[in-house]
N, C-alpha and C positions, 0 to 999 in steps of 0.2 A: 205870802204875807207872814212875817215873823214878828213876835214881840218877845224880847228877852231871850232870843234864840230858840223859841218854841213856835212851831207852826200852828196855824188854825186847826189843822187836822188833829194834831196832838192835843190841843186844848179841848176839842170835842171829845176825844178819847178819855181824857182825864175827867171831864165833866160827867160823861157817861158812867165811869167807874164810881164817881162820887155819889151819883143817884142810886146806883145799885147798892153801894155800901150803906147809904141812908135807909134804903128799904129794909135792911136787916135790923135796923134799930126800932122799927115801928111795932107797936102792939096791936093797933087796929088793922085788921086783915085787909079791908078794902083800901085803906090809905096806903098800906104796904104795896098792894098790887098796882095802884096808880103810880106811885113813885117808881116802882120797878119798871112799869111800862114806859115811863119817861126815859129811864136809863136805857132800856132796850131800843127805843126810838133813836136815841143819840148814838148808840152803838151801830145801828143800821146805817145812819148817816155817815158815821166814821168809816164803816166798811166800804161805802161807796166812794169816800174821799181818798182811800188808799191808792197808791200808784196804779194798781190794776185791780179790776173787779175780781180777778182770779185769786189774788192775795186776800181780798176782803170777803170773799164768798162764804167761808166757814163762819165768820162773825155775823154776816148778814142772815144766813140761814138759821143759825142757833138762836139769835135774838128775835127774829121774826116768829119762830116757833114759841119761844118763851112769852113773847108779847101776846100771841093768840091764846095761850093757856091762861095767862093773867086776865085777859079780856073776858074770856069765857067765865072764869070763876068770879070775877068782880061784877060783871053786868048781866050775863045771860043765864047762869045757873040759878034756879029758884030753890030756895031753902025749904 
């Protein structure tokens, strides 16, 4: 499926990049981490949508690890 010559996979990659970029503009740390987790989730989906999982595996692993770190500091770590 393409729209304006851009595939759905590419749109998800661009959307993931947008969320990661937006997270850098946040001042509230928990909101920053939540927005970044959305970006990480989209990058994980993007990694699985690439032609082969072998190509997307570095993207999947890195973003899954970042997601876990964000989740820990946003919801599990007690101040």
